[in-house]
C-alpha positions, 0 to 999 in steps of 0.5 A: 351927805345929801342925796335925792334919788329918784325912781320910777321912770320908764317906758309907758304907752300913751294914756298909761300912767307912772308914779315917780318917787324921790327919796331924800337922805342927809336933810330934815326933809319935813322943812323943805319945799319940793318940786318935780321938773322935767327936760326934754332934749333941746329944751330948758328944765321946766317945773312940772309940779311943787309941794310946799313944806306945808303941803300946799301944791302948785302944778304947771299947765303942762300936766295940770289935771293929769298929775299929782304931787304928794309927799310923806314926810315920814319916809322923806319922800316926794311923789308925782303921780302922772296919768293919761301920759302923752308922747310930749311928756317924754323927758328926764324928770328931776326932783328938787328940794329947796329951803330958804329962811333967815338962817340958811338956804339950800337947794338940792337936785336929784339925778333925774329919771327918764320917762318915755312915752311911746307906743 
């Protein structure tokens, strides 16, 4: 059974920092590209940051310069460190792991973790 379990969300004051973690099980995590998405109330889910199986990273403008995505394949975990958080960063943050090659294609999501930025 494949599971992606996010943790690390919570309430933080504006200007604060959080580190989100997503632990994967049931897959060979090292061959998957991974990403963090977020969905605010009334808005569509949007990409925040992504990291390929080879470690290349990509950031959306929303958190560029304020976030770092990383992965530890030995721990089957992808991280998102966010700093200088703003109220508009409030959303449910989701972890994604995806792979597409000539042999198979898979796409998995976590259940999400709430991040609330408020004073």
